[in-house]
N, C-alpha and C positions, 0 to 999 in steps of 0.2 A: 504493500500500500504506500510506503514511503519510497519515493524514487526521485529522479531528476529529469528535467526537460531542458534541452538545449534551444536557445532562442534562434529561430530561423528568420522570423520577421517580427518587428514590433514597430508599428507605424500608425499615424493618424488615419482614421477611417471617416471619410466624408469631410464636411465643413468643420473648420477648426472651432467655430463657436459651439458646436454640439458636444465637444469634449469626448468623442468616441475614438477608441483605439482597437487595432487588430493585432493579436499576438499569436504567432504560430510557433509551436514547440515540437521538437522531435524527441521521441522517447517511447518506452514500452507501453505506456498507458493506452496508446492508440490501438493496441492489439485486443484489449478486453473491454474498452469503454462502450457504453450504450447510450443512445439518445435520451436526454433527460437527466443524465448524471452530471456531476460537477467535480472540480478539483479544488483543493485548498492550497493556495500558493503562498510561499514565504516571501515577504518583501522586507528588505532591510536597508536602513540608511547607514551605510558603512562609515559615513563621516561622523556619526555620533556613537553608535553602539551596534554590536553584531546582533543584539536582541531587540532592536528598536526599529519598527514596531514589533511587539511581542506576538500578537495574534496573526494567524494566516488569513488570507482573503479568499472567500469562496467565490468561484466564477464558473458559470455553466459552460458546458461544451457546445460550441456553435457548429463545429464541423469535426468529423472523425474520419481520418484517412489511414486505415491500417496498412494499405499497400505502401505508403510512404513513411509509416511510423510517425505520423504527425497529427496533432490536434490543434484546432483553432479556437481561441478565446476572443470574444468581443466584449469589451468593457467600457464603462464610462468613468472618466476621472472625476471622482466626487469627494475626495478626501486625501488625507496624507498618504495612506497606503497605496492607493491607485496612482497617486502622483509619483511615488517612488517606482512603482512598477513600470510606468511609462518611460523611465530612464534606462530600462534594461536594453542592452546592446546585443547585436547579432554575435553568436558564439558563446554568450554567457550561459552558465548552467544555473537553473533555478530549482529550488527544492519544492517538490510537489507531494501531496497526499492524494491518492485517488487510483482509479475512479471511485467516487463516493456516491452513496445514496441509491435510491430506487428510481429507475427511469420509466419512460413511457412504455405502454404495451404496444406491440406492433400488430395491427389488424391483419387477419388472414384473408379478408375479402371486403368488398364494398368500397365506400368512399370515405376518406378521412378529411375532416374539416379542421384546419388549424386556425385558431382565433387568438390574435395577439393584440396587446395594448402597449404602445411605446416600445421600450427596449425588451419587453417580454417576447419580442420576436426572436431574440438570439438563440435560445435553446431549441426552437422549433425547426431550424434549418436542418440540423442533423437528422431529425425525425423525418422531415420531408424527403431527404435523400434516401433514407433507409426504406421508406414505404414505396417510393417511386421505383426503387430497385426491385421490388417485389411485383411490379406491374400493376399496382393499384392506382386509383385516382385520388389526387390531393387537390384541395381547394383552400386558398388562403383568404381570411378576413383579417385586415390589419388596420388599426386606427392609431393616429398620431396627432401631434399638435399642428403640423403644417407640412407643406411639400418639402421644405428644406430638411426637416427631420427625417422623413421617410427616405428621401434620396440619400442622406448621409448614413442611415442605419442599414443600408444594403438592399434597397429596392431593386437595383440592377441584378443582384444575385437571384432574386426570386423571379424576375422577368426572364432570366436565362433558363430557368427550369421549365418554362412553357406551360405552367399550370394556370387555372383561372384565378385571378386576383380581384378581390373586392376591397377597395381602399376607402378609408374615411379620414377626414381631417377636421379638427375643431373649427378652423377658419374657412374651410371650403376650398383651399388652394389646390387640392388634389383629391380626386374621387368625390364621394358624397360628403356633404357637410353634416357633421354630427358625430354621434358615438358609433363605434364599430358594432355594438350589440344591436343597433337598429337595423343594420343590414342583415345581420344573422337572422333576426326575427322575420324580416321581410322575405328572406329566402325560404325559411321554413314554412311560412304561410303560403308561398307560391307552390311549394311542393305538396303540402298536406292539407291546405285549407284551414279554416277557422277551427280551433279546438273547442271541445265541450268539457266542462269540468268533470262530468260524470263518466266520460269516456275519452281518455287521453288518446291521441293519435300515435301511431307507431312510426318511428323514423326509419324503419327498415334497416338497411345495412350501413347507415351513416353512423360514424363515431366521431368524437370531438376531442381534441387536445388543445388546451388553452394555457396561456401564461401572460401575466400583466398585473395591473392594479387589482386588489382584492375585490373591490366593488364590481369591476368588470367581470371577473371570474364568477362571482356570486350570481350575477345576472345571467351569465352563460349557463351556469348550473341550473338555474330556475327554468330556463328555456329547455334544457335537456330533459328535465323531469316532465315538463309539460308535453313535450313531443316524444317522450320515451326514446331519447337518444343518449347513449352512454357518454359521459364527459369525464375526462381526466384533467386535473389541474396541477400546475407546477407552482407550488407556493414559494414566495420570495420572503425570506426571513433572516434577520441578523443572526450570525452564528459566532460562537466562541471557539470551541475546539474542533467542530465539524465532524466529530466521530461519536457523539452521543454521551459524552462524559459530563459536560458542564451543565446540561439541561437549559441552555440559554435559548433554544429554539423550539421549545415545547408548544404544541398546538392542541386544540380541543377537537375531538371527533365524536361521532355517535355511531355505535355498532348496530348490528342487525336487530338486537333486542331492545334498542332505544336507550342504551346506557351510555352516558358520557364517559369518554376515555381520553387519555392524553398520550400523544406520541411525539417523537422527535423528528423535526423536519429534515435534519441532516442525515439521520439513520433510516427512519421509516419512510421518508419522502426523498426528495421534495415533491414527488408525484403521488397524488392521492385521487381516489374517486371523488368527484365533485359533491355527490350527495352525502358523503360521510363527513364532510367538513362542516363544523359549526361556525358559520361566517360571522355571527354577531358576538362572538367571544374572541377577545384579542389573543393571538398566539403567544 
């Protein structure tokens, strides 16, 4: 689980104002990693102390290339740790823990809908590649602040996949103006018509994987229940140890008997079934 990755690429990703970076690492993790998993990467400011910052930074796997022994991490510089990570140079060896966590289920048939909000798009790309390699249909619903963000966060990569894209921006600068969940609901209604409370409609062979703001994933889960479409969510939570020891990322779930239980996002997740997450309780 503890290994190293050699920096192949560490560069800005898109417009500088978005603060996004692309990090490609070569190492053995690529052989066993699965979509939806993450790595905990050690970032250190050598000018101060070899243990500063102390905690590793968890970053989801955006792309997995086992044939090249490479993984790609997309991240946003949002604090001291990621600022230090952005200074990593080609050839440098970085300490990694991983692959960590439980990833997405890979459907055997049907159509997979990927629903992303903001940088929640990052862990879904590896999933799309894996599912497309199985010959299945993938459709992306993606919402962001504006056209500049979507373009900077890798829209061109998704366009190159040749899959249906349904985009939303808050300012209407690209795609439909509004929330991405509005497009999801519209598409479901087009396919299955109006629902009736006493007789939910069946979504058939559609399955959903989603990542982004909690409120968005909660809304997607609600639609999944309404239309009987299975939904998997990737929770984003602050982590300390990333291996289940510190209890810093515990979230509340409900089991089949209706009992509230607690699980660790880093160890039992980050991917859970949407209907088992208790959204109104803080993780």
